[in-house]
C-alpha positions as CSV (number, residue, x, y, z in Angstrom):
1,X,-14.9,-0.4,-33.7
2,X,-11.3,-1.6,-33.9
3,X,-10.5,-5.1,-32.8
4,X,-7.6,-4.8,-30.5
5,X,-6.6,-8.4,-30.9
6,X,-6.0,-7.9,-34.6
7,X,-2.4,-8.5,-35.7
8,X,-1.7,-6.0,-38.5
9,X,1.3,-6.1,-40.9
10,X,3.1,-2.7,-40.7
11,X,5.3,-2.7,-43.8
12,X,8.2,-0.4,-44.4
13,X,6.2,2.0,-46.5
14,X,3.6,2.5,-43.7
15,X,6.4,2.9,-41.1
16,X,8.1,5.5,-43.2
17,X,4.8,7.4,-43.4
18,X,4.6,7.4,-39.6
19,X,8.1,8.9,-39.4
20,X,7.1,11.6,-42.0
21,X,4.1,12.6,-39.9
22,X,6.3,12.8,-36.8
23,X,9.1,14.7,-38.5
24,X,6.7,17.3,-40.0
25,X,4.7,18.5,-37.0
26,X,6.3,19.4,-33.7
27,X,3.0,19.3,-31.8
28,X,2.3,15.8,-33.2
29,X,5.8,14.7,-32.2
30,X,5.3,15.9,-28.7
31,X,1.9,14.0,-28.4
32,X,3.4,10.6,-29.4
33,X,6.9,11.0,-28.0
34,X,6.0,9.2,-24.8
35,X,5.4,5.9,-26.6
36,X,7.9,6.4,-29.5
37,X,10.7,3.9,-29.5
38,X,13.1,3.4,-32.4
39,X,13.2,-0.4,-31.7
40,X,9.6,-0.7,-32.9
41,X,10.7,0.3,-36.5
42,X,12.4,-1.5,-39.3
43,X,16.2,-1.4,-38.9
44,X,16.6,1.1,-41.8
45,X,14.5,3.6,-39.9
46,X,15.8,3.2,-36.3
47,X,18.7,5.7,-36.8
48,X,16.3,8.3,-38.2
49,X,13.8,8.0,-35.3
50,X,16.7,8.2,-32.8
51,X,18.1,11.3,-34.5
52,X,14.7,13.1,-34.5
53,X,14.3,12.4,-30.8
54,X,17.8,13.5,-29.9
55,X,17.6,16.6,-32.0
56,X,14.3,17.6,-30.5
57,X,15.6,17.0,-26.9
58,X,18.8,19.0,-27.5
59,X,17.6,21.9,-29.6
60,X,13.9,22.1,-28.8
61,X,13.0,21.8,-32.5
62,X,12.5,19.1,-35.1
63,X,15.3,18.6,-37.7
64,X,14.6,19.5,-41.3
65,X,14.2,16.7,-43.9
66,X,17.6,17.9,-45.3
67,X,19.3,17.4,-41.9
68,X,17.7,13.9,-41.6
69,X,18.9,12.9,-45.0
70,X,22.4,14.2,-44.4
71,X,22.8,12.5,-41.0
72,X,20.8,9.2,-41.5
73,X,20.7,8.8,-45.3
74,X,16.9,8.5,-45.3
75,X,14.9,10.8,-47.6
76,X,11.6,11.8,-46.2
77,X,9.2,13.5,-48.6
78,X,6.8,14.8,-46.0
79,X,3.0,14.5,-45.9
80,X,2.2,17.8,-47.6
81,X,0.2,20.8,-46.6
82,X,-3.3,19.3,-47.0
83,X,-3.1,17.3,-43.8
84,X,-6.2,18.0,-41.7
85,X,-7.6,16.8,-38.3
86,X,-9.0,13.6,-39.8
87,X,-5.6,12.7,-41.1
88,X,-4.1,13.4,-37.7
89,X,-6.7,11.3,-36.0
90,X,-6.0,8.4,-38.4
91,X,-2.3,8.7,-37.6
92,X,-2.8,8.8,-33.8
93,X,-5.0,5.8,-33.9
94,X,-2.8,3.7,-36.2
95,X,0.5,4.7,-34.6
96,X,-0.8,3.9,-31.1
97,X,-1.8,0.4,-32.2
98,X,1.5,0.0,-34.0
99,X,3.5,0.8,-30.8
100,X,1.3,-1.5,-28.7
101,X,1.8,-4.4,-31.1
102,X,5.5,-3.9,-31.4
103,X,5.9,-3.6,-27.6
104,X,4.0,-6.8,-27.1
105,X,6.1,-8.6,-29.7
106,X,9.3,-7.4,-27.9
107,X,8.0,-8.4,-24.5
108,X,7.2,-12.0,-25.7
109,X,10.7,-12.3,-27.3
110,X,12.4,-11.1,-24.1
111,X,10.2,-13.4,-22.0
112,X,11.8,-16.6,-23.3
113,X,15.1,-16.1,-21.4
114,X,13.3,-14.9,-18.3
115,X,11.0,-17.9,-18.2
116,X,14.0,-20.2,-18.4
117,X,15.4,-18.4,-15.3
118,X,12.1,-18.7,-13.5
119,X,11.6,-14.9,-13.3
120,X,7.9,-15.0,-13.8
121,X,7.3,-11.6,-12.1
122,X,9.6,-9.9,-14.6
123,X,7.7,-11.6,-17.5
124,X,4.4,-10.5,-16.1
125,X,5.6,-6.9,-15.8
126,X,6.9,-6.9,-19.4
127,X,3.6,-8.1,-20.8
128,X,1.6,-5.8,-18.6
129,X,3.6,-2.7,-19.5
130,X,3.2,-3.6,-23.2
131,X,-0.5,-4.1,-23.0
132,X,-1.0,-0.9,-21.1
133,X,1.1,1.1,-23.5
134,X,-0.8,4.0,-25.0
135,X,-1.4,7.7,-25.4
136,X,-3.0,9.6,-22.5
137,X,-6.7,9.3,-22.6
138,X,-7.6,10.7,-19.2
139,X,-7.1,14.4,-19.1
140,X,-7.4,14.7,-15.3
141,X,-9.9,16.6,-13.2
142,X,-11.2,20.1,-13.8
143,X,-11.2,21.4,-10.3
144,X,-13.8,24.1,-11.0
145,X,-16.3,21.9,-12.8
146,X,-19.1,20.4,-10.7
147,X,-17.4,20.1,-7.3
148,X,-20.5,18.5,-5.7
149,X,-20.3,15.6,-8.2
150,X,-16.6,15.3,-7.7
151,X,-16.9,15.1,-3.9
152,X,-19.7,12.5,-4.1
153,X,-17.6,10.4,-6.5
154,X,-14.7,10.4,-4.1
155,X,-17.0,9.5,-1.3
156,X,-18.6,6.6,-3.2
157,X,-15.3,5.2,-4.6
158,X,-12.8,5.9,-1.9
159,X,-14.8,6.7,1.2
160,X,-13.2,5.7,4.5
161,X,-14.2,2.3,5.8
162,X,-14.4,1.8,9.5
163,X,-11.7,-0.4,11.2
164,X,-14.2,-1.4,13.8
165,X,-12.4,0.7,16.4
166,X,-14.0,4.2,16.7
167,X,-10.9,5.6,18.5
168,X,-8.8,4.6,15.5
169,X,-11.3,5.7,12.9
170,X,-11.6,9.3,14.4
171,X,-7.9,10.4,13.8
172,X,-8.1,8.7,10.3
173,X,-11.3,10.7,9.4
174,X,-13.4,7.5,9.4
175,X,-11.0,4.6,8.9
176,X,-8.9,3.1,6.1
177,X,-9.6,3.9,2.4
178,X,-9.7,1.2,-0.3
179,X,-6.5,0.9,-2.3
180,X,-4.3,2.0,0.6
181,X,-1.2,0.3,2.1
182,X,-1.7,0.2,5.9
183,X,1.0,-1.1,8.1
184,X,0.9,-2.1,11.8
185,X,4.4,-2.0,13.2
186,X,5.6,-3.7,16.5
187,X,8.5,-5.4,18.0
188,X,8.7,-9.2,18.0
189,X,5.8,-10.5,20.1
190,X,4.3,-7.0,20.2
191,X,0.9,-7.9,18.9
192,X,1.1,-7.6,15.1
193,X,-0.8,-10.8,14.4
194,X,-3.3,-10.0,17.1
195,X,-4.2,-6.6,15.6
196,X,-4.5,-8.0,12.1
197,X,-6.7,-10.9,13.3
198,X,-8.9,-8.5,15.3
199,X,-9.1,-6.2,12.2
200,X,-10.0,-9.2,10.0
201,X,-12.8,-10.1,12.4
202,X,-14.0,-6.5,12.6
203,X,-14.2,-6.2,8.9
204,X,-16.0,-9.5,8.4
205,X,-18.5,-8.7,11.2
206,X,-19.2,-5.4,9.3
207,X,-20.1,-7.4,6.3
208,X,-16.9,-7.3,4.2
209,X,-15.6,-10.4,2.5
210,X,-12.1,-10.9,4.0
211,X,-9.1,-13.0,3.1
212,X,-6.5,-13.3,5.9
213,X,-3.1,-14.6,4.7
214,X,-0.7,-15.9,7.3
215,X,3.0,-16.5,6.5
216,X,3.9,-17.4,10.0
217,X,1.0,-18.8,12.1
218,X,-0.9,-21.9,11.0
219,X,-4.5,-21.7,9.8
220,X,-5.6,-23.7,12.9
221,X,-3.9,-21.4,15.4
222,X,-5.3,-18.3,13.7
223,X,-8.8,-19.8,13.7
224,X,-8.5,-20.7,17.4
225,X,-7.6,-17.1,18.2
226,X,-10.6,-15.9,16.3
227,X,-12.7,-18.4,18.3
228,X,-11.4,-16.8,21.5
229,X,-12.1,-13.3,20.2
230,X,-15.7,-14.2,19.3
231,X,-16.6,-16.2,22.4
232,X,-14.4,-14.6,25.1
233,X,-13.1,-18.1,26.0
234,X,-9.4,-18.7,26.4
235,X,-7.9,-21.0,23.7
236,X,-7.9,-23.8,26.3
237,X,-11.5,-23.2,27.2
238,X,-12.4,-23.4,23.5
239,X,-11.7,-27.1,23.6
240,X,-13.8,-27.6,26.7
241,X,-16.6,-25.5,25.3
242,X,-16.5,-26.9,21.8
243,X,-20.3,-27.1,21.3
244,X,-20.9,-23.6,22.7
245,X,-18.1,-22.3,20.6
246,X,-19.5,-23.9,17.5
247,X,-22.9,-22.4,18.1
248,X,-21.6,-18.8,18.8
249,X,-19.3,-18.9,15.7
250,X,-22.1,-20.1,13.5
251,X,-24.5,-17.6,14.8
252,X,-22.0,-14.7,14.4
253,X,-21.2,-15.8,10.8
254,X,-24.8,-15.6,9.7
255,X,-24.8,-11.9,9.4
256,X,-21.1,-11.5,8.6
257,X,-19.1,-11.3,5.4
258,X,-16.9,-14.3,4.5
259,X,-13.6,-14.8,6.4
260,X,-11.1,-17.0,4.7
261,X,-7.9,-18.0,6.4
262,X,-5.0,-19.3,4.3
263,X,-1.4,-20.1,5.2
264,X,1.1,-19.5,2.5
265,X,4.9,-20.1,2.6
266,X,7.5,-17.5,3.4
267,X,9.0,-15.8,0.4
268,X,5.8,-15.6,-1.7
269,X,5.3,-12.7,-4.0
270,X,2.3,-10.5,-4.8
271,X,1.7,-12.6,-7.9
272,X,1.1,-15.6,-5.6
273,X,-1.4,-13.7,-3.6
274,X,-3.1,-12.4,-6.8
275,X,-3.4,-15.9,-8.2
276,X,-4.8,-17.4,-5.0
277,X,-7.5,-14.7,-4.7
278,X,-8.6,-15.0,-8.3
279,X,-8.8,-18.8,-7.9
280,X,-10.7,-18.4,-4.6
281,X,-13.2,-16.0,-6.3
282,X,-13.7,-18.3,-9.2
283,X,-14.3,-21.4,-7.0
284,X,-16.5,-19.7,-4.4
285,X,-18.2,-16.9,-6.4
286,X,-17.3,-14.5,-3.6
287,X,-15.9,-11.1,-4.4
288,X,-13.1,-10.2,-2.0
289,X,-13.3,-6.8,-0.3
290,X,-10.5,-6.9,2.1
291,X,-7.0,-8.6,2.3
292,X,-4.9,-8.8,5.4
293,X,-1.3,-10.1,5.2
294,X,0.7,-11.3,8.2
295,X,3.2,-10.0,7.3
296,X,5.1,-7.9,4.8
297,X,8.7,-8.6,5.9
298,X,8.3,-12.3,5.1
299,X,7.6,-11.7,1.4
300,X,9.8,-11.4,-1.7
301,X,9.5,-9.0,-4.6
302,X,8.0,-10.2,-7.8
303,X,9.6,-7.9,-10.3
304,X,13.2,-8.7,-9.6
305,X,15.6,-10.8,-7.5
306,X,17.0,-9.1,-4.5
307,X,19.5,-10.4,-2.0
308,X,17.8,-11.4,1.2
309,X,20.4,-9.3,3.1
310,X,19.4,-6.1,1.3
311,X,16.3,-5.5,3.4
312,X,15.9,-1.8,2.3
313,X,15.6,-2.7,-1.4
314,X,13.6,-5.9,-0.8
315,X,11.0,-4.1,1.4
316,X,10.9,-1.2,-1.1
317,X,9.9,-3.4,-4.0
318,X,7.5,-5.5,-1.8
319,X,5.8,-2.4,-0.4
320,X,5.3,-0.8,-3.8
321,X,4.0,-4.0,-5.3
322,X,1.5,-4.5,-2.4
323,X,0.3,-0.9,-2.7
324,X,-0.2,-1.4,-6.4
325,X,-2.0,-4.6,-5.7
326,X,-4.4,-2.9,-3.3
327,X,-4.9,0.1,-5.6
328,X,-5.6,-1.9,-8.8
329,X,-8.2,-4.1,-7.0
330,X,-9.5,-1.4,-4.6
331,X,-9.1,-3.7,-1.7
332,X,-9.2,-2.7,2.0
333,X,-5.6,-3.8,2.8
334,X,-3.5,-4.1,5.9
335,X,-0.3,-5.8,6.8
336,X,2.4,-5.7,9.5
337,X,6.1,-5.0,9.8
338,X,8.7,-5.5,12.4
339,X,10.3,-2.8,14.5
340,X,14.0,-3.1,15.0
341,X,16.0,-3.7,18.2
342,X,16.4,-0.1,19.0
343,X,12.6,0.2,19.5
344,X,12.6,-2.4,22.3
345,X,13.5,0.1,25.0
346,X,11.5,3.0,23.5
347,X,8.1,4.2,24.5
348,X,7.7,6.4,21.4
349,X,8.3,5.2,17.9
350,X,9.5,7.0,14.8
351,X,10.6,6.1,11.3
352,X,14.1,5.1,12.4
353,X,12.6,2.2,14.3
354,X,11.3,0.4,11.2
355,X,13.2,-2.8,10.5
356,X,14.7,-2.8,7.0
357,X,14.7,1.0,6.9
358,X,12.4,3.8,5.8
359,X,11.6,2.5,2.3
360,X,8.2,1.0,3.3
361,X,7.3,4.0,5.4
362,X,7.6,6.2,2.2
363,X,5.3,3.9,0.3
364,X,2.7,3.2,3.0
365,X,-0.4,5.4,3.4
366,X,-0.7,4.8,7.2
367,X,1.9,3.4,9.6
368,X,0.6,2.5,13.1
369,X,3.0,1.6,15.8
370,X,1.8,-0.9,18.5
371,X,3.1,-0.2,22.0
372,X,2.6,-2.4,25.1
373,X,4.4,-3.9,28.0
374,X,3.7,-6.9,30.3
375,X,2.2,-4.5,32.9
376,X,0.0,-2.9,30.3
377,X,-1.2,-6.2,29.0
378,X,-2.1,-7.4,32.5
379,X,-4.1,-4.2,33.0
380,X,-5.8,-4.8,29.6
381,X,-4.3,-2.1,27.5
382,X,-2.6,-1.6,24.2
383,X,-1.5,1.8,22.9
384,X,-1.2,2.6,19.2
385,X,0.8,5.5,17.8
386,X,0.2,7.1,14.4
387,X,3.7,7.1,12.9
388,X,2.4,8.2,9.5
389,X,-0.9,9.3,8.1
390,X,-1.2,10.4,4.5
391,X,-4.8,11.5,4.3
392,X,-5.5,12.7,7.8
393,X,-4.2,14.8,10.7
394,X,-3.6,11.8,13.0
395,X,0.2,11.9,12.8
396,X,1.8,11.8,16.3
397,X,-1.5,11.0,18.1
398,X,-1.7,8.1,20.5
399,X,-4.8,6.0,21.3
400,X,-5.4,3.5,24.1
401,X,-7.4,0.4,23.4
402,X,-8.8,-2.3,25.7
403,X,-7.3,-5.8,25.5
404,X,-9.0,-8.9,26.8
405,X,-6.0,-11.0,27.9
406,X,-8.2,-14.2,28.0
407,X,-10.2,-13.7,24.8
408,X,-7.5,-11.8,22.9
409,X,-10.1,-9.3,21.7
410,X,-9.0,-5.7,21.2
411,X,-11.8,-3.1,21.5
412,X,-12.4,0.5,22.2
413,X,-12.2,1.6,25.8
414,X,-15.5,1.8,27.7
415,X,-17.0,5.3,28.2
416,X,-15.9,5.4,31.8
417,X,-12.4,4.4,30.9
418,X,-11.8,6.9,28.1
419,X,-10.5,9.5,30.5
420,X,-7.8,7.1,31.5
421,X,-4.6,7.3,29.4
422,X,-1.4,5.3,29.7
423,X,1.0,8.2,30.3
424,X,4.6,7.7,29.5
425,X,7.3,8.6,32.0
426,X,8.2,11.7,30.0
427,X,4.6,12.9,30.2
428,X,4.5,12.2,34.0
429,X,7.7,14.2,34.5
430,X,6.4,17.2,32.5
431,X,3.2,17.1,34.5
432,X,5.0,17.0,37.8
433,X,7.4,19.6,36.7
434,X,4.5,22.0,36.0
435,X,2.9,21.3,39.4
436,X,6.3,21.8,41.1
437,X,6.8,25.2,39.5
438,X,3.3,26.3,40.3
439,X,3.5,25.2,43.9
440,X,6.8,26.9,44.4
441,X,5.4,30.1,43.2
442,X,2.2,30.1,45.3
443,X,3.2,28.3,48.5
444,X,4.1,30.5,51.5
445,X,4.7,27.6,54.0
446,X,6.8,25.2,52.0
447,X,10.3,26.2,50.7
448,X,10.6,25.6,46.9
449,X,13.6,23.3,47.5
450,X,11.7,21.0,49.8
451,X,8.7,21.0,47.4
452,X,10.8,19.9,44.5
453,X,12.4,17.1,46.5
454,X,9.0,15.8,47.6
455,X,7.8,15.9,44.0
456,X,11.0,14.1,42.8
457,X,10.4,11.3,45.3
458,X,6.8,11.1,44.2
459,X,8.0,10.9,40.6
460,X,10.4,8.1,41.3
461,X,7.7,6.1,43.1
462,X,5.3,6.5,40.2
463,X,8.0,5.3,37.8
464,X,8.5,2.2,39.9
465,X,4.8,1.4,39.8
466,X,4.9,1.8,36.0
467,X,7.7,-0.8,35.8
């Protein structure tokens, strides 16, 4: 077996042989063109490699050895007619290792200047891309071959994991999938942190090992909120009932997964999160299952420096990096994002209400809007709106949840409450309009004009109660 750490000397003669293989067989050229870069070769061969690639792209055919000689001054003798599959296998193996080694050498040289500028994210990307360079090995999925095994594989590796809220799980076909970017969106003070903290508690109680990262609230305040959620006490009562709180938290934790709270500074990158989690796993010997980040808008991209004022580009890079982070590690992952000012007076959210623009919506797998008002909170209600769902038919659906204003716990509605929905004024109006039309058609005693006036007055009184 080849030692991938071996540093091999690729002399000019061997590099020339590589070019002769490439220039002689169009199919072979097509197979390696994805990793072919003239900068990997000796200076005397770079013009030749560029010419071969340009000629093939423009004319759909490889240049002849005579053309190569005339244009670049390099005489290629070819590899002869006795080349067989074994020779091609040798070339493929050697050429792939050559490209990987040269790409890594180039990345290390470019990293010097980047390190001096403190652009560690760019350095990591350069090295990572070089290490991952290679020819396609995975040929995809044969749809017709063994569908039962394929379905079971998907179920085992990416099966939906419950959020702990059945009314959210149902529209999402069971919950969130590992490796997804899930975003809860709300206006300032609209409940983003509350939802993420409740979700962290749900996942931990379901047995998952959870890391909750806060970029805004302190670890102490976040923990106090979790105390309230577990005990039902208000945050003030937690102090007075310290011993009882201690006992309830310890008892709940016995059958739960780990739940680690960590406050990190604003402006961190996905690299900082990755480093923390790896260190946490090493020190505790706990494999992290789920990560919650409060919240996306307070992060910075790792790959490049972006002006803080350019929210669209900043959030685009951060969202893509977070999704890659979740996918590569197969984490259950959820974060939050701010809705802009135009959403404050709205009762229905769409993509235009996302602060920083639509870039993160494009990247996310699920975007869930959080709607509430003072009156709704006092009545113990939150409403969530599915603004985007990539793997389910939940788009546009609205779900009401129960909110304990004292204990801060968000739960499914009780069975006797599930028939109650928080209708919006537009829905009330439509309902009343239908009743008005029906009554005006069937009533013999009341004139249609009078019936409409009575219903309008009723509509106004209902709206006042809603406010």
